[in-house]
C-alpha positions as a Markdown table, in Angstrom:
| # | Residue | x | y | z |
|---|---|---|---|---|
| 1 | Unk | 0.0 | 0.0 | 0.0 |
| 2 | Unk | 2.9 | 2.4 | 0.7 |
| 3 | Unk | 4.5 | 1.5 | -2.6 |
| 4 | Unk | 7.8 | 0.4 | -1.1 |
| 5 | Unk | 9.9 | -2.0 | -3.1 |
| 6 | Unk | 10.5 | -5.7 | -2.2 |
| 7 | Unk | 14.2 | -5.0 | -1.7 |
| 8 | Unk | 13.4 | -2.1 | 0.6 |
| 9 | Unk | 11.0 | -4.2 | 2.7 |
| 10 | Unk | 13.6 | -7.0 | 2.9 |
| 11 | Unk | 16.3 | -4.5 | 4.0 |
| 12 | Unk | 14.1 | -3.2 | 6.9 |
| 13 | Unk | 13.1 | -6.7 | 8.0 |
| 14 | Unk | 16.7 | -8.1 | 7.7 |
| 15 | Unk | 15.6 | -10.8 | 5.2 |
| 16 | Unk | 16.7 | -11.8 | 1.7 |
| 17 | Unk | 14.6 | -10.1 | -1.0 |
| 18 | Unk | 13.9 | -13.5 | -2.5 |
| 19 | Unk | 12.3 | -14.6 | 0.8 |
| 20 | Unk | 9.9 | -11.6 | 0.8 |
| 21 | Unk | 9.2 | -12.0 | -2.9 |
| 22 | Unk | 8.2 | -15.6 | -2.4 |
| 23 | Unk | 6.0 | -14.8 | 0.5 |
| 24 | Unk | 4.1 | -12.0 | -1.3 |
| 25 | Unk | 3.7 | -14.2 | -4.4 |
| 26 | Unk | 2.3 | -17.1 | -2.4 |
| 27 | Unk | -0.2 | -14.8 | -0.6 |
| 28 | Unk | -2.2 | -13.5 | -3.6 |
| 29 | Unk | 0.5 | -11.2 | -5.0 |
| 30 | Unk | 1.6 | -7.6 | -4.5 |
| 31 | Unk | -1.7 | -6.0 | -5.4 |
| 32 | Unk | -3.9 | -8.2 | -3.1 |
| 33 | Unk | -1.4 | -8.9 | -0.3 |
| 34 | Unk | -3.0 | -8.1 | 3.1 |
| 35 | Unk | -0.7 | -8.3 | 6.1 |
| 36 | Unk | -3.4 | -8.9 | 8.7 |
| 37 | Unk | -4.9 | -11.8 | 6.7 |
| 38 | Unk | -1.5 | -13.3 | 6.2 |
| 39 | Unk | -0.7 | -13.0 | 9.9 |
| 40 | Unk | -4.0 | -14.7 | 10.9 |
| 41 | Unk | -3.2 | -17.5 | 8.5 |
| 42 | Unk | 0.3 | -18.0 | 9.9 |
| 43 | Unk | -1.1 | -18.2 | 13.4 |
| 44 | Unk | -3.7 | -20.8 | 12.3 |
| 45 | Unk | -1.0 | -22.9 | 10.6 |
| 46 | Unk | 1.1 | -22.9 | 13.7 |
| 47 | Unk | -1.5 | -24.7 | 15.7 |
| 48 | Unk | -0.7 | -28.3 | 16.6 |
| 49 | Unk | -1.7 | -31.0 | 16.0 |
| 50 | Unk | -2.6 | -30.1 | 12.5 |
| 51 | Unk | -5.3 | -32.2 | 10.8 |
| 52 | Unk | -3.8 | -34.6 | 8.2 |
| 53 | Unk | -4.3 | -33.5 | 4.6 |
| 54 | Unk | -5.6 | -37.0 | 3.7 |
| 55 | Unk | -8.2 | -36.7 | 6.4 |
| 56 | Unk | -9.4 | -33.4 | 5.1 |
| 57 | Unk | -9.7 | -34.4 | 1.4 |
| 58 | Unk | -11.8 | -37.5 | 0.7 |
| 59 | Unk | -10.9 | -37.4 | -3.0 |
| 60 | Unk | -7.2 | -37.4 | -2.3 |
| 61 | Unk | -7.7 | -40.1 | 0.3 |
| 62 | Unk | -9.5 | -42.4 | -2.2 |
| 63 | Unk | -6.9 | -41.9 | -4.9 |
| 64 | Unk | -4.0 | -42.6 | -2.5 |
| 65 | Unk | -5.8 | -45.7 | -1.1 |
| 66 | Unk | -6.5 | -47.2 | -4.5 |
| 67 | Unk | -2.9 | -46.8 | -5.6 |
| 68 | Unk | -1.7 | -48.4 | -2.5 |
| 69 | Unk | -3.9 | -51.4 | -3.2 |
| 70 | Unk | -2.2 | -51.6 | -6.6 |
| 71 | Unk | 1.1 | -51.9 | -4.6 |
| 72 | Unk | 2.3 | -48.4 | -5.7 |
| 73 | Unk | 4.9 | -47.0 | -3.3 |
| 74 | Unk | 4.1 | -43.7 | -1.5 |
| 75 | Unk | 6.9 | -42.1 | -3.6 |
| 76 | Unk | 5.3 | -43.3 | -6.8 |
| 77 | Unk | 1.9 | -42.0 | -5.6 |
| 78 | Unk | 3.3 | -38.6 | -4.7 |
| 79 | Unk | 5.1 | -38.3 | -8.1 |
| 80 | Unk | 2.0 | -39.4 | -10.0 |
| 81 | Unk | -0.2 | -36.8 | -8.2 |
| 82 | Unk | 2.0 | -34.1 | -9.7 |
| 83 | Unk | 0.0 | -34.8 | -12.9 |
| 84 | Unk | -2.7 | -32.6 | -11.4 |
| 85 | Unk | -0.9 | -29.3 | -12.1 |
| 86 | Unk | -4.0 | -27.1 | -11.6 |
| 87 | Unk | -5.3 | -28.9 | -8.6 |
| 88 | Unk | -3.2 | -28.2 | -5.5 |
| 89 | Unk | -5.6 | -30.1 | -3.3 |
| 90 | Unk | -4.4 | -33.3 | -5.1 |
| 91 | Unk | -0.8 | -32.8 | -4.0 |
| 92 | Unk | 0.7 | -34.8 | -1.1 |
| 93 | Unk | 4.2 | -35.8 | -0.1 |
| 94 | Unk | 5.1 | -39.5 | 0.4 |
| 95 | Unk | 5.9 | -38.7 | 4.0 |
| 96 | Unk | 2.3 | -37.6 | 4.6 |
| 97 | Unk | 1.1 | -40.9 | 3.2 |
| 98 | Unk | 3.5 | -42.8 | 5.5 |
| 99 | Unk | 2.3 | -40.7 | 8.5 |
| 100 | Unk | -1.4 | -41.4 | 7.7 |
| 101 | Unk | -0.6 | -45.1 | 7.6 |
| 102 | Unk | 1.7 | -45.5 | 10.6 |
| 103 | Unk | 0.8 | -42.8 | 13.1 |
| 104 | Unk | -2.4 | -43.4 | 15.0 |
| 105 | Unk | -3.2 | -39.7 | 15.3 |
| 106 | Unk | -3.1 | -39.3 | 11.6 |
| 107 | Unk | -4.9 | -42.5 | 10.6 |
| 108 | Unk | -6.7 | -41.1 | 7.6 |
| 109 | Unk | -5.8 | -44.2 | 5.5 |
| 110 | Unk | -7.1 | -47.6 | 6.5 |
| 111 | Unk | -4.5 | -49.5 | 8.6 |
| 112 | Unk | -4.9 | -52.6 | 6.4 |
| 113 | Unk | -3.4 | -50.8 | 3.5 |
| 114 | Unk | 0.0 | -51.2 | 5.2 |
| 115 | Unk | 0.0 | -54.8 | 3.9 |
| 116 | Unk | 0.3 | -53.5 | 0.4 |
| 117 | Unk | 3.5 | -51.7 | 1.1 |
| 118 | Unk | 6.5 | -53.4 | -0.5 |
| 119 | Unk | 8.4 | -53.3 | 2.8 |
| 120 | Unk | 5.8 | -55.4 | 4.5 |
| 121 | Unk | 6.2 | -53.4 | 7.7 |
| 122 | Unk | 3.5 | -52.1 | 9.9 |
| 123 | Unk | 5.7 | -49.2 | 11.1 |
| 124 | Unk | 8.6 | -47.2 | 9.8 |
| 125 | Unk | 12.2 | -47.8 | 10.8 |
| 126 | Unk | 14.6 | -45.0 | 11.5 |
| 127 | Unk | 16.8 | -44.1 | 8.6 |
| 128 | Unk | 20.0 | -46.1 | 8.6 |
| 129 | Unk | 18.6 | -48.9 | 10.7 |
| 130 | Unk | 18.9 | -52.2 | 8.9 |
| 131 | Unk | 16.9 | -55.4 | 9.5 |
| 132 | Unk | 18.4 | -58.2 | 11.5 |
| 133 | Unk | 19.2 | -60.5 | 8.6 |
| 134 | Unk | 22.8 | -61.3 | 9.7 |
| 135 | Unk | 24.4 | -58.9 | 7.3 |
| 136 | Unk | 27.4 | -57.2 | 8.8 |
| 137 | Unk | 27.7 | -59.5 | 11.8 |
| 138 | Unk | 30.9 | -61.2 | 12.8 |
| 139 | Unk | 30.9 | -64.9 | 12.3 |
| 140 | Unk | 32.2 | -67.6 | 14.7 |
| 141 | Unk | 32.4 | -65.2 | 17.6 |
| 142 | Unk | 32.5 | -66.2 | 21.3 |
| 143 | Unk | 30.2 | -64.4 | 23.6 |
| 144 | Unk | 31.8 | -62.2 | 26.4 |
| 145 | Unk | 29.8 | -64.3 | 28.9 |
| 146 | Unk | 32.0 | -67.3 | 28.0 |
| 147 | Unk | 35.2 | -65.5 | 29.1 |
| 148 | Unk | 37.0 | -67.3 | 31.8 |
| 149 | Unk | 35.8 | -66.5 | 35.3 |
| 150 | Unk | 39.3 | -65.4 | 36.4 |
| 151 | Unk | 39.2 | -62.7 | 33.7 |
| 152 | Unk | 36.1 | -61.2 | 35.3 |
| 153 | Unk | 37.6 | -60.7 | 38.7 |
| 154 | Unk | 40.9 | -59.5 | 37.4 |
| 155 | Unk | 42.8 | -61.6 | 39.9 |
| 156 | Unk | 45.2 | -63.1 | 37.4 |
| 157 | Unk | 47.2 | -61.2 | 34.8 |
| 158 | Unk | 47.2 | -62.2 | 31.1 |
| 159 | Unk | 43.6 | -61.5 | 30.2 |
| 160 | Unk | 43.2 | -58.8 | 27.5 |
| 161 | Unk | 40.5 | -56.7 | 25.9 |
| 162 | Unk | 40.9 | -55.6 | 22.3 |
| 163 | Unk | 39.2 | -52.6 | 20.8 |
| 164 | Unk | 39.3 | -50.3 | 17.8 |
| 165 | Unk | 39.7 | -46.5 | 18.0 |
| 166 | Unk | 38.9 | -44.3 | 15.0 |
| 167 | Unk | 40.5 | -41.0 | 14.1 |
| 168 | Unk | 40.1 | -38.5 | 11.3 |
| 169 | Unk | 39.9 | -39.5 | 7.7 |
| 170 | Unk | 39.0 | -43.1 | 8.5 |
| 171 | Unk | 42.2 | -43.7 | 10.3 |
| 172 | Unk | 42.2 | -46.2 | 13.1 |
| 173 | Unk | 44.4 | -48.0 | 15.7 |
| 174 | Unk | 43.7 | -51.2 | 17.6 |
| 175 | Unk | 44.2 | -51.3 | 21.3 |
| 176 | Unk | 45.0 | -54.1 | 23.8 |
| 177 | Unk | 44.3 | -53.5 | 27.5 |
| 178 | Unk | 45.4 | -56.0 | 30.1 |
| 179 | Unk | 42.6 | -56.3 | 32.6 |
| 180 | Unk | 44.5 | -56.5 | 35.8 |
| 181 | Unk | 47.3 | -54.0 | 35.3 |
| 182 | Unk | 45.4 | -51.8 | 32.8 |
| 183 | Unk | 48.6 | -51.9 | 30.6 |
| 184 | Unk | 47.8 | -50.7 | 27.1 |
| 185 | Unk | 49.3 | -51.7 | 23.8 |
| 186 | Unk | 48.6 | -49.7 | 20.6 |
| 187 | Unk | 48.7 | -51.4 | 17.2 |
| 188 | Unk | 48.9 | -49.3 | 14.1 |
| 189 | Unk | 46.4 | -49.9 | 11.2 |
| 190 | Unk | 47.7 | -47.6 | 8.5 |
| 191 | Unk | 45.8 | -49.1 | 5.6 |
| 192 | Unk | 42.6 | -50.9 | 6.5 |
| 193 | Unk | 40.6 | -51.8 | 9.5 |
| 194 | Unk | 38.3 | -54.7 | 8.4 |
| 195 | Unk | 37.5 | -57.4 | 10.9 |
| 196 | Unk | 40.1 | -59.8 | 9.5 |
| 197 | Unk | 42.8 | -57.2 | 9.4 |
| 198 | Unk | 42.1 | -56.1 | 13.0 |
| 199 | Unk | 42.0 | -59.7 | 14.2 |
| 200 | Unk | 45.4 | -60.5 | 12.6 |
| 201 | Unk | 46.9 | -57.3 | 14.0 |
| 202 | Unk | 45.8 | -58.2 | 17.5 |
| 203 | Unk | 47.0 | -61.7 | 17.2 |
| 204 | Unk | 50.4 | -60.6 | 15.9 |
| 205 | Unk | 50.8 | -58.2 | 18.9 |
| 206 | Unk | 49.7 | -60.6 | 21.6 |
| 207 | Unk | 52.1 | -63.4 | 20.5 |
| 208 | Unk | 55.0 | -61.1 | 21.3 |
| 209 | Unk | 54.1 | -61.4 | 25.0 |
| 210 | Unk | 55.4 | -64.1 | 27.4 |
| 211 | Unk | 53.2 | -67.2 | 27.5 |
| 212 | Unk | 51.9 | -66.6 | 31.1 |
| 213 | Unk | 50.5 | -63.2 | 29.9 |
| 214 | Unk | 48.6 | -64.7 | 27.0 |
| 215 | Unk | 45.6 | -66.3 | 28.7 |
| 216 | Unk | 42.6 | -64.8 | 26.8 |
| 217 | Unk | 41.6 | -62.0 | 24.5 |
| 218 | Unk | 38.2 | -60.5 | 24.4 |
């Protein structure tokens, strides 16, 4: 209304001009932008918990449900819905679909639709968490509970604990700590630190000790 430029407004607010420009464009444009209406809308959107989009739009909910029954992934559904360019109501992210399936408070989609997901899970797993399929596990290991009893009470020297310490740029050193005396040996691993390499390095270090100091290694 005052005729001030976008750049001038951004300077007074301490914001980037592009930020102010996007906000004005998204709120009906420069000619119809009304600060009070925008402020009321912002306050309304801050309210939690927000109703799920799929719960508010029956048409969107029906389309998403039908695609899930065809074993489409939530990512595929969200991408396909972009074919509605002039219908913003029919846009939804794959995360919203997941939330509607897995979170009870957002159960806009029928819970039984989870069986159509390719993962076969009834809940989402944190990113980076793998299933317990044995991958990455050490084979032929002995449990720490099977360590000799004399190693637990630290009464007799010669029982060692091995470990791996990581540094910068994927560098690593192996350590051997004698349980009674707390004597420490450091073993350099200049090239690799795979399980077999570390095991060989620890074995090579411990055979340099007298026999009575080589009772067990955990």
